C-alpha positions in Angstrom: 189.6 -6.3 76.3 189.6 -4.1 79.2 186.4 -2.6 80.8 186.6 0.5 78.8 186.6 -1.1 75.4 183.7 -3.4 76.6 181.7 -0.3 77.8 182.3 1.6 74.2 181.2 -1.8 72.2 178.3 -2.0 74.2 177.4 1.9 73.7 178.0 1.5 69.9 175.7 -1.6 69.9 173.0 0.4 71.6 173.4 3.3 69.3 173.2 1.1 66.3 169.9 -0.7 67.7 168.5 3.1 68.3 169.1 4.0 64.9 167.8 0.7 63.4 164.9 1.2 65.5 164.2 4.8 64.5 164.7 4.0 60.8 161.9 1.1 61.1 159.6 3.6 62.9 160.3 6.4 60.3 159.6 3.6 57.5 156.4 2.8 59.1 155.4 6.4 59.5 156.2 6.9 55.8 154.0 3.9 54.7 151.2 5.0 56.9 151.3 8.5 55.3 151.4 6.9 51.5 148.6 4.6 52.5 146.5 7.5 53.5 147.0 9.3 50.6 146.4 6.3 48.4 142.9 5.7 50.3 142.2 9.2 49.6 142.7 8.9 46.0 140.5 5.9 45.8 137.7 7.6 47.7 137.8 10.7 45.5 137.8 8.4 42.4 134.9 6.2 43.7 132.9 9.7 44.3 133.5 10.8 40.9 132.4 7.7 39.6 129.5 7.6 41.3 128.6 11.2 40.3 129.3 10.2 36.6 126.9 7.3 36.9 124.1 9.7 38.5 124.4 12.1 36.0 124.3 9.5 33.0 121.2 8.0 34.7 119.7 11.4 35.0 120.4 12.2 31.4 119.1 8.8 30.2 115.9 9.2 32.3 115.4 12.6 30.5 116.1 11.2 27.2 113.6 8.5 27.6 110.9 11.0 28.8 111.4 13.2 25.7 111.3 10.1 23.5 107.8 9.2 25.4 106.2 12.5 24.5 
């Protein structure tokens, strides 16, 4: 193998390593974005559940007050 072929093989390895690293970084970024979306969904779901519990509680207090009178 002459020096030109050796240099070409090293460049191909470097390019393959760079491609692999960029794909890994892209996958990490995609996973972070998906995690953010899921966390936001859970947050809004929790808020909706708390609002439902609050409304139920207020409604039940109103019913008990009207029954007491």
